N, C-alpha and C positions, 0 to 999 in steps of 0.2 A: 695166327699171323695177321688175319684181317682185323681182329680186335686191336692188336698192337699198332697197326698202321693207322686205323681210324682214331684211336686214343692219342697217338703221337701227333697227328694232324690237328686235332681239336685243342690239345693242351699247348702245342707249339704256337697256334694262332692266338690263344689267350695270352700267353707269355709275351709274344711279339706286340700285341695291342697294348698290354699293360706297360711295357717298356717305352713304346713310342708315345703313348698318351701322357705318362708322367714326365717324360723327357721334354715334351712340348710345353707343359705347364712350367717347368723349370726354366726353359729357354725363353718363354714369354715374359716371365718376371725379370729375368736377367737382362733382357734386351730392351724391353719397353719401360721407359722411366716412369710413366704414369701408373704402372702397376706396382711400383716399388713402395708399397705402404706396409704398415705394421700388420694389418689384417691379412694382407697377401703374403707376408713373410711366413705366417703360420700355414697358409695353404701351400706355399712353396716347400716348406719343411715337410709337410704331409706328403707332397709329391716325391721328395727325396727319399722318405721312409718307404713309400710304396714302390719306388724304383729299386730300392735295396731288396725288398721282398721279391720283386720280379726277377732280379739278377742273381741274388745269392741263395734264395730258398726255392723258388718255383722250378728251376731246371732239375735240381736233385729230387724234388717231390714228383716231378713228371717222370723221371727215370725210374723211380721206385714204383710209381703207378703202372707204367708200361710193362716193366719186367715182372711185376707182382712179387718181388722179393728185393731185399736190401743186399747190394753187392759191393758196397764201398768200405766195409769194415766198421768196427765199433767206435774207433776214435772219430772218424768222419761222421758217424751217426750222432755222437754226442754233440759235435760242432753244429751239425744240421739242425738238431732239435733246439739247441740254444739259440741259434740265429732265427729259427722259425718263431719261437716264443718271443724273443726280444723284438724283432721287427714288427710282427703282427700286433703285439701288445702296444708298442709305441705308436703304431698307426691308429689303433682304436683310441688311445689316450690323446692323440692329436685332435681327434674329433671333440673331446671334452675341452681341450684348450681353446679351440675355435668357438665352441658354444659359450664358454666363459667370457672370451673376448667380446662376443656379440652381446652377451647379457650386460656386461659393464657398459658397452657403447650405447645401448638403447635405454638403460635405466638411469645412467648418470652421464648424459651426453656432453654436458658443459665441462665438468671436472675431468672426465676421462680423456678429453682431447689432449690435455697436458700429461696425463698419466700413461697414455698409450704410446710407449716408447719402444724402440728396438731392444733396449735392455730388458724390458718386461717380457717381450716376445721371446727373447733368448732364454729368460728364466723359465717360462712355461715349456719351451721346447726341451730344455735340459731336464726338467722334471719328468717329462714323458719318457725320456731315455733312462733316467735313473730308476724309475719304477719298473720299466721293462727289464732292466738289468737285474734288479732285485727279484723279479719273478723268474727269469730265465736261468740264472746261475745255480740255485740250490740243488737241482738234480746232479750237476757235475761235481758238487761237493759231497754227494752221498745221500741226498734226500730222495731215495728211490727204494723199490722192493727188489729182492734177489731175482724175482721172475722177470723183471723188465729186460734183463740181458740174457735170459735163458735160451731164446731162439735167435741164432746168428743171422737168419734170413729176414728178421723183422727189425724195424727201427721205430719205436714208439716212445711217447712221452711217459714220464714217471706215473705209475698208477698208485703210488702211496696215497692213502686216504687224506692225510693231513695236507700233503702238497696239492692234491686235486682241489680241495676246498680253497686253499690259499691262492692258487694260480687262477682258477676260474672266476673267483670273486674279484681278485685284484685286476685281472685283465679284461673282464667283461661285465659281470653283474653290478659291481659298484659304479663303473663308468656309465653303464646303461641307465641306472637310477639317477645319477647326476645329470645326464643329458636330458632325460625326461623332465626333471624338475626345472632345469635351466631353460629349455625350449618352451615349456609350459609358461614360465614367467615372462619369457621374451614375447610370446604371443599375447599374453594379457597386457603387457606394457605397450606393445605396438598397437593393439586394438584401442587401448585407452587414449593414446596420443592421436590416433586417426579420428576417433569420435570427438575428441576435444577440439580438433581443428574444425570439424563440421559444426559443432555447437557455437564456436566463435563466429563462423560465417552466418549462422542463423540469427544470432544476436545482432550482428551488424545489419542484416536485412531488416529485422524488426525496427531497429533505430531509424533506418532510412525510410521505412514505410510511414513513420510518423511525420517526416519532413515533406515528402513529395511522392506522388503516385507513380509517375513515369520511371524514375530510377529504381523504384521499388520493384516494378515489374521485371526490369532487367536483372536486379539483384536476386530475385526469386529464381530466375533461370540459372544464374551463376551458382546459387546455393544448391540447386538440384544437380547441377553438373559436378560440383564439389562432392556432394553426397555419393553420386555414382562413382566418382573417382576414388573416394574413400572406401567404398564397398569393394571396388576392384582391387585396391591395395591390400585390403584385409583378406580377400580370397587368394591373392598372390602369396601373402605371408603364410596362410594355412597350407597352400600347395607346396611352397618351398620347404617348410618345416616337415610336412608329411612325407615328401620325397626323401629328405635327409634321414629321418627316423625310420621310415618304412623300409628303405634299402638296407640300412644298418641292421635292423632287426631280422629282416628276411635272410640276409647273408650269414650273420653270425649266431643268431639264437639257436638254430638247429645243432650247429657244431658244439656250442657250449652246453646245451642240454645233454647231448651224448657224452661229452667230456666229463661232465659232473656225475652222470648216472652210471655209466658202464663200469668204472672201477669199483663201485659199491655192490653191484649185482653180479659181477664177474660171470661165471658159467651159467647162471640162471637166465641171463639175457642173451637173446640172439638177434643179430643185425646182419642182413645180407651184405656181402662185400661191396656190391655195386652201390648200395644205399650209403654205406660209409664213405665211399669214394666221392659220390655226388655231394654229400654234406661237407666233406673236407674241401673240395674244390669250389663249392659255393662260398665258403669263407675266404678262400684265396682270391676269388674273383672280385672281392670288394676293393682290392688294390687297383683293379681296372676301372671300377665304377667311380671311385673317389674323384679323379680328375674331371669326369663328366659332370658329377653333381656340383662340385665346388668351383669349377672353372669354365667348362664349356657352356653352361647356362648363363654365364656372366658376359654382358655385351662388351666390356673392356677387354676381356680375355679373347673373345671371338675376333675382335679387331686385330689383336696381336697375332693370333693364329693365322689369320689371312695374310698378314705381312710375312710371317715365317714361310708359309706355303709359296707365296709369290717371290720369296727370297729378297725382300726389301731391306733386310738387315745385313745382307751379304756385302 
């Protein structure tokens, strides 16, 4: 009873925080006109997806965790698993869409201003849901093993080997690879632009030095200040990208390693129930962390959140 009470309290708090956090992001974008940009539409759509995870998936997952058995029947189990895979996959793929949007924005800033339209954002969002749908539906159409339904007290995803490879690579490993490539290129492009700005300032200082001494001394100070600012921006870029990728990998990599390995080693592998639960909920907690990473660190969002708290939109 003590375990069930503590687990209920912890998971209930997590679900409540995830719902309120994502709802705040959606409200901020809906109410604050300055936040209604194409880049923020993707963040808003991510918040909607994570809100769906929090409302449609996490309560049933929490009930399953607390009771330590499935009590809602086979049909509800199939719906739960499909919603789980659909929404979590779409959430992960939204991160790819955001990375792709940022990559285009920083590598092709002039042309992409005209290409960065709501229609393009809608196309990226639709693609995340289409891929999620293609990954979540096959088990309901029969891509599973007979053992998947052998225990009425259990509700697990299909352990068919083909589906395991298809779903884990489609939902995580391929998106992870794409994000690593995109954010690696974003960092290189950002560093190139920052250092190019510093070099321009240094060339200007050298030209001024040839003309007169006094302004050159002032320009040297300006150049040093710009260099420090550039290094600060570079560190901030590294920190932001590190937080995004670090949190994503920390939350989801353990889950997808287990999801890929366990169906193949079957009875040869042993994993304690508590460890499986921690790994499972670590992945779910990413729906709580997304609004913090993508919105709460953003000054424009912070301003909108303060207005919401003070009820200035009311």
